[in-house]
Legacy VTK file of the C-alpha trace (Angstrom):
# vtk DataFile Version 3.0
C-alpha trace
ASCII
DATASET POLYDATA
POINTS 41 float
-0.371 -0.160 -0.199
1.309 3.552 -1.206
1.939 5.936 1.816
-0.052 9.153 1.460
1.449 11.344 4.130
3.430 12.914 1.823
0.289 14.117 0.107
-1.423 15.043 3.449
1.583 16.850 4.744
3.753 18.164 1.764
7.062 19.454 1.747
7.043 23.146 2.674
9.520 23.865 0.206
7.810 21.752 -2.843
4.634 23.979 -1.593
6.056 26.996 -1.947
7.786 26.191 -5.460
4.500 25.386 -6.695
2.593 28.828 -5.468
5.773 30.761 -7.270
4.686 28.963 -10.458
1.295 29.481 -9.768
2.017 32.952 -8.872
4.052 33.820 -11.820
1.624 32.069 -14.427
-1.813 33.542 -12.812
0.305 37.000 -13.929
2.298 36.201 -16.852
-0.734 34.078 -18.870
-2.970 37.848 -19.317
0.247 39.382 -20.557
0.838 36.588 -23.164
-2.893 36.211 -24.213
-3.162 39.956 -24.673
0.009 40.648 -26.289
-0.877 39.490 -30.120
-3.712 41.820 -29.919
-1.810 44.421 -28.880
1.400 44.400 -30.977
-0.363 44.521 -34.300
1.114 47.833 -35.558
LINES 1 42
41 0 1 2 3 4 5 6 7 8 9 10 11 12 13 14 15 16 17 18 19 20 21 22 23 24 25 26 27 28 29 30 31 32 33 34 35 36 37 38 39 40
């Protein structure tokens, strides 16, 4: 049986990394989605 302890209490460093990536994606995604329309001459 696979232990689920690591899922119940994730590694703090892992959680922090995921949070940073999520923050960057939430910040960059609108910029990337909006750029093509705004870059047109």
